[in-house]
C-alpha positions as CSV (number, residue, x, y, z in Angstrom):
1,M,77.1,-11.8,226.6
2,E,77.3,-10.5,223.1
3,L,79.3,-9.6,220.8
4,S,78.1,-6.9,217.7
5,T,79.3,-6.7,214.3
6,T,79.0,-4.8,210.9
7,H,75.4,-6.3,210.4
8,Y,74.5,-9.1,213.5
9,V,74.3,-9.0,217.7
10,F,75.3,-11.9,218.7
11,H,73.7,-13.6,222.0
12,Y,75.3,-15.9,224.4
13,K,75.7,-17.4,227.1
14,K,79.0,-17.2,229.6
15,N,81.2,-20.8,229.7
16,S,79.1,-22.0,226.4
17,L,80.7,-23.8,223.1
18,A,79.2,-20.6,221.5
19,E,81.3,-17.7,223.9
20,K,84.1,-20.2,222.8
21,E,84.2,-20.0,219.1
22,I,81.8,-16.4,218.6
23,D,84.8,-15.0,216.5
24,Q,84.3,-17.6,214.2
25,I,80.8,-17.5,214.2
26,A,80.4,-14.0,213.4
27,D,83.2,-14.6,210.5
28,I,80.6,-17.3,208.8
29,Q,77.7,-15.0,209.7
30,E,79.2,-12.1,208.2
31,G,80.5,-13.5,204.8
32,C,76.6,-15.9,204.6
33,Y,75.4,-11.8,205.2
34,T,77.5,-10.5,202.7
35,F,76.4,-13.3,200.4
36,I,72.8,-12.9,200.7
37,S,72.9,-9.2,200.2
38,G,74.9,-8.8,197.0
39,C,73.0,-11.6,195.3
40,L,69.4,-10.3,196.2
41,H,70.3,-6.8,196.7
42,A,69.4,-5.8,199.8
43,D,69.6,-5.6,203.1
44,A,68.1,-6.2,206.7
45,K,66.7,-3.8,208.0
46,G,69.0,-3.0,210.8
47,R,71.8,-5.4,212.9
48,I,69.9,-9.0,213.4
49,H,70.4,-10.1,216.7
50,Y,71.4,-13.3,216.6
51,H,70.4,-16.0,220.2
52,L,72.9,-19.2,220.6
53,F,71.2,-21.5,223.2
54,D,73.0,-24.7,223.4
55,T,70.2,-26.8,223.0
56,P,66.7,-27.4,220.6
57,Q,64.8,-27.6,224.2
58,E,65.7,-24.6,224.9
59,V,65.1,-22.5,221.1
60,G,61.9,-24.6,220.8
61,K,60.7,-22.7,224.4
62,Q,62.2,-19.4,223.1
63,Y,59.5,-19.8,220.2
64,A,56.7,-21.2,222.1
65,I,57.1,-17.9,224.7
66,I,57.6,-15.7,221.5
67,H,54.2,-16.4,219.6
68,D,52.5,-17.3,223.0
69,E,51.5,-21.1,222.6
70,D,51.6,-23.7,224.7
71,D,53.6,-26.4,223.0
72,D,57.6,-25.8,223.2
73,E,58.3,-28.5,220.8
74,P,61.9,-28.2,220.2
75,C,63.2,-27.3,217.2
76,N,67.3,-26.1,216.0
77,G,66.2,-22.8,215.0
78,F,63.9,-19.8,213.6
79,A,64.1,-16.0,212.1
80,L,62.0,-13.2,213.9
81,P,61.1,-10.9,211.5
82,E,61.3,-7.1,212.4
83,T,58.1,-6.8,211.8
84,M,56.7,-10.0,214.0
85,S,59.4,-8.9,216.8
86,R,57.8,-6.7,219.9
87,D,60.8,-4.7,219.7
88,G,60.8,-3.8,216.0
89,T,64.3,-6.0,215.7
90,N,65.3,-8.7,213.3
91,H,65.9,-11.7,215.9
92,V,67.5,-15.0,215.0
93,Y,67.0,-17.4,217.6
94,A,69.6,-20.8,217.3
95,V,71.7,-23.8,218.6
96,Y,75.2,-24.2,218.7
97,S,76.9,-26.8,220.6
98,E,78.9,-29.5,219.9
99,T,76.2,-31.9,217.4
100,I,73.8,-29.3,216.6
101,K,75.3,-25.8,215.0
102,C,72.8,-24.4,213.2
103,I,74.2,-21.1,212.1
104,G,74.6,-20.5,208.2
105,F,72.7,-19.2,205.3
106,H,68.9,-19.9,206.5
107,E,67.6,-18.1,208.7
108,D,69.8,-14.9,207.2
109,A,67.6,-15.6,204.1
110,H,64.2,-15.2,205.8
111,I,65.5,-12.3,207.7
112,I,66.8,-10.7,204.3
113,S,64.7,-11.5,201.7
114,Y,61.7,-10.1,204.0
115,S,63.1,-6.5,203.1
116,I,62.6,-7.4,200.0
117,C,58.7,-9.3,200.6
118,R,56.9,-11.8,203.0
119,P,55.7,-14.3,200.5
120,D,53.2,-16.2,201.6
121,S,53.8,-19.8,200.4
122,R,55.9,-20.7,202.4
123,F,57.6,-23.3,199.3
124,I,58.8,-20.4,197.8
125,S,60.5,-18.4,201.2
126,E,61.4,-21.8,202.5
127,G,62.8,-22.6,199.3
128,L,64.9,-19.6,198.3
129,A,67.2,-20.3,201.8
130,M,67.5,-23.3,201.2
131,F,68.6,-22.1,198.1
132,F,71.2,-20.5,199.8
133,D,71.7,-23.3,202.2
134,R,72.3,-25.5,199.2
135,Y,72.4,-28.8,201.3
136,W,70.3,-30.8,203.6
137,W,72.1,-33.5,205.7
138,G,74.6,-33.3,203.8
139,I,73.6,-33.6,200.9
140,D,72.9,-31.2,198.0
141,N,69.1,-30.4,197.1
142,Y,68.8,-31.6,193.4
143,S,70.3,-35.2,194.8
144,W,67.2,-35.4,197.2
145,T,64.6,-34.1,194.4
146,K,66.3,-36.8,192.5
147,W,65.3,-39.2,194.7
148,Y,62.0,-38.0,195.5
149,I,61.2,-38.0,191.5
150,E,62.5,-41.6,191.6
151,Q,60.9,-42.8,194.4
152,G,57.9,-41.7,192.9
153,K,57.5,-39.4,196.8
154,N,57.8,-36.1,194.8
155,P,54.4,-34.3,195.0
156,S,53.6,-31.4,192.8
157,V,55.5,-28.3,193.0
158,V,52.1,-26.6,192.1
159,D,50.3,-28.1,195.0
160,L,53.2,-27.6,197.7
161,L,52.8,-23.3,196.6
162,E,49.7,-23.6,198.7
163,N,50.3,-23.9,202.2
164,S,47.7,-26.3,202.9
165,H,49.7,-28.5,200.6
166,F,52.6,-27.9,201.6
167,R,52.3,-28.9,205.5
168,E,51.3,-32.4,204.9
169,Y,54.7,-33.3,204.0
170,D,57.8,-33.4,205.7
171,C,60.4,-31.0,205.6
172,E,63.3,-33.2,204.6
173,L,61.2,-33.8,201.3
174,T,59.7,-30.1,200.8
175,Y,62.5,-28.2,201.8
176,P,65.0,-29.3,199.4
177,L,62.3,-29.7,196.8
178,A,61.7,-25.9,197.1
179,G,65.6,-25.2,197.4
180,A,65.7,-27.0,193.9
181,F,63.2,-25.1,192.4
182,T,64.2,-22.1,193.5
183,G,68.5,-22.9,191.7
184,Y,66.2,-24.1,188.9
185,L,64.4,-20.3,188.7
186,I,67.6,-19.0,189.3
187,E,70.2,-20.5,187.1
188,R,67.0,-20.5,184.1
189,F,66.0,-17.0,184.5
190,G,68.3,-15.0,186.4
191,T,68.9,-13.6,190.0
192,E,67.2,-10.3,188.8
193,K,64.4,-12.0,187.2
194,Y,64.1,-13.8,190.4
195,V,64.0,-10.5,192.9
196,E,61.4,-9.3,190.4
197,F,59.0,-12.2,191.0
198,Y,59.5,-12.6,194.8
199,K,58.5,-9.4,194.9
200,R,54.8,-10.2,193.9
201,C,54.7,-12.9,195.7
202,A,53.5,-11.7,198.7
203,D,49.8,-13.5,197.7
204,R,48.8,-15.3,194.0
205,T,51.8,-17.1,193.7
206,A,50.9,-19.1,190.5
207,Q,50.5,-16.0,188.9
208,A,53.1,-14.2,190.0
209,L,55.0,-16.2,188.4
210,E,53.1,-16.2,184.7
211,Q,53.6,-12.6,185.3
212,T,57.4,-12.5,186.0
213,F,58.4,-15.2,183.6
214,G,55.4,-15.7,181.2
215,I,54.8,-19.6,181.2
216,S,52.4,-21.0,183.1
217,A,53.3,-23.0,186.8
218,F,52.0,-26.0,185.2
219,L,55.0,-25.4,182.9
220,L,56.9,-24.1,184.6
221,E,57.2,-26.8,186.8
222,K,56.7,-30.0,183.7
223,D,60.7,-28.3,182.3
224,F,62.0,-28.5,185.8
225,L,61.4,-32.0,186.5
226,G,62.9,-32.3,182.4
227,Y,65.7,-30.2,184.2
228,M,65.6,-32.7,186.7
229,K,66.5,-35.7,184.0
230,V,69.3,-34.8,183.5
231,F,70.9,-35.0,186.4
232,D,72.6,-38.8,187.2
233,L,72.1,-39.5,191.5
234,R,75.6,-40.7,192.4
235,E,75.6,-44.5,193.8
236,D,77.4,-43.7,197.4
237,I,74.8,-40.7,197.8
238,R,71.9,-42.9,196.8
239,G,73.4,-45.4,199.2
240,L,74.0,-42.9,202.7
241,M,70.7,-41.9,201.8
242,I,69.1,-45.5,202.5
243,K,71.6,-46.1,205.0
244,E,72.2,-43.5,207.1
245,F,68.5,-41.9,206.1
246,Q,66.3,-44.8,205.3
247,V,65.0,-42.7,202.9
248,I,63.2,-45.9,201.5
């Protein structure tokens, strides 16, 4: 079954939760699209085809088929931009169930921002998506980053600009940290300056940072860490991290 809206074509199964709540899903995604597009002054090329599945196993299978991989590891969602799809259109594959609702800003931010540039650095592309998401597991990016800094677990931002280093760490660390650093850049320099930087991110990300902001990547990281010292980690959030997520 499918539903077409201004910026999307939603694909979903008959008698699924997605079918039952498709109007609500469509309203949420159109709201996300409008906000992302307005911030970045960019649009996706054509409608985004949004494929909704019941389980992570189904989405993982789709990923394996599309990328011609043998390993169909379960996943909650992924974006397939028009430059990589076989039919030349944008796609998002996502789980929508009672326990997992992988909708919202993240994958759409990838699709829309890729019309500006496809960053070589995953830290940058995931950082922008996480900036729009704001939260990881219900806790904001800055709180996660503050926690990792306190625990001495935060890797170097400059190192994470390289994909080989980014892949060394779990996403529960890299994604919120990337989102917090992106938020810092946008809050300090403004959205237009950030978009100028993003356009230069096809390669040599550290150079793009210095060319755009006039400050080396190392000094930007130092200033970012100083900025993070301003924030206090709420005790209720600290307790939640320890009790629910066991991130000691």
